Steps between C-alpha positions, in 0.01 A plus 500: 500500500643830391453815708384792287638851535279746690420695182352195337290415805379860514414484130297184562312659790430818304398290199239317705359826637491656152324195357238506776439873442471441126255214548284713730501790254414273209221324687356830621504654153336192352229521763434862409494421127269205569272739688497724195402207280202439725375847400609686807509858383829684534665764295736419215786623712435223753550231236829655395616508861399135549686391188809697603485337843480158334798579279698610805406171668632300204822704495549439873443126452765488226744708703446283808559186297825643365616587852420149620691340214799730554496432873499125448790519256312406184639651183169502307 
């Protein structure tokens, strides 16, 4: 068993937190968009905000995954 440097362990911990935040943002934005599909009336600006929040969630998920792979020593 190889001991990892502190930077890699920190990257793994931050990666997990970033992925959880991204998943929460994505799930929340999908819930809002689903509410819009069910004919809940909101302005057009609300839909744009929900889609931007979903995009941010996806970006955070990708960034968290990259941090996890870097922290574990994967080269992919």
